[in-house]
matplotlib code that plots the C-alpha trace (Angstrom):
import matplotlib.pyplot as plt

x = [0.2, 0.8, -0.3, -0.2, -1.9, -2.3, -2.5, -6.3, -6.2, -7.2, -5.7, -5.3, -4.7, -3.4, -2.9, 0.1, 0.1, 3.1, 2.9, 3.8, 5.7, 9.5, 9.5, 6.4, 7.2, 4.7, 1.8, -0.6, -4.4, -6.3, -8.1, -9.6, -9.9, -11.0, -12.5, -13.9, -11.8, -9.6, -8.3, -9.3, -6.1, -3.4, -1.9, 2.0, 2.4, 1.2, 2.7, 1.5, 1.5, 4.2, 1.3, -0.7, -3.8, -3.2, -2.7, -1.5, -2.0, -0.8, -1.9, -1.2, -4.4, -2.2, -3.6, -2.5, -5.4, -5.1, -7.5, -8.1, -7.1, -9.9, -12.7, -10.9, -12.7, -10.9, -9.7, -8.2, -7.4, -4.4, -4.2, -1.4, -2.0, 1.4, 2.3, 3.0, 3.5, 5.9, 8.7]
y = [-0.1, 3.7, 6.3, 10.1, 13.1, 16.7, 20.1, 20.1, 17.4, 14.9, 11.0, 9.1, 5.4, 3.1, -0.4, -1.9, -4.2, -6.3, -7.9, -11.4, -10.7, -9.8, -6.9, -5.4, -2.7, -2.3, -0.2, 2.0, 0.6, 3.5, 1.4, 4.3, 7.9, 9.5, 12.6, 13.4, 15.9, 13.7, 16.8, 20.3, 21.7, 20.5, 17.1, 16.7, 13.0, 9.4, 6.1, 2.4, 0.3, -2.7, -5.1, -2.3, -2.6, 0.8, 4.1, 7.1, 10.6, 13.5, 17.3, 20.8, 20.4, 19.2, 15.5, 12.3, 9.8, 6.2, 4.9, 0.9, 0.5, -2.2, 0.3, 3.5, 4.1, 6.0, 3.9, 6.3, 10.2, 11.6, 15.3, 16.9, 20.6, 22.5, 19.1, 19.2, 15.6, 15.9, 13.7]
z = [-0.1, -0.8, 1.4, 1.2, 2.7, 1.6, 2.8, 2.7, 5.3, 2.7, 2.4, -0.5, -0.1, -3.2, -3.7, -5.1, -7.8, -8.8, -12.6, -12.8, -15.8, -15.3, -17.8, -16.5, -13.5, -10.4, -11.1, -9.0, -8.8, -6.7, -3.7, -1.7, -2.4, 0.6, 0.6, 3.9, 6.1, 8.4, 10.3, 10.9, 9.6, 7.1, 7.4, 7.9, 7.9, 7.4, 8.6, 8.3, 10.8, 10.4, 9.3, 7.3, 8.9, 10.8, 9.3, 11.7, 10.1, 11.8, 11.5, 12.4, 14.5, 17.1, 16.6, 15.3, 14.1, 13.6, 10.8, 10.0, 6.6, 5.6, 6.0, 7.0, 10.1, 12.7, 15.9, 18.1, 18.6, 20.2, 21.0, 22.9, 23.3, 21.7, 19.8, 16.3, 15.4, 12.8, 13.8]

ax = plt.figure().add_subplot(projection="3d")
ax.plot(x, y, z, "-o")
ax.set_aspect("equal")
plt.show()
């Protein structure tokens, strides 16, 4: 999987598909394009859990949110005043 966040707080998630043929490269097949607002301000980073079942997104709204990649439901929100979660 490949994930990206943008300055509008939107997350994009793609499924990577490898070709069985040795001369063809890996291609991107869109799996999910999340259109809902994930954060109140711009997103900073996103990271997968080791097994790719969870995705953490961070934002300038001082939150870190954890999402299930299967259905993109939110399972946790961390908020620490003054924390930018950009490391």
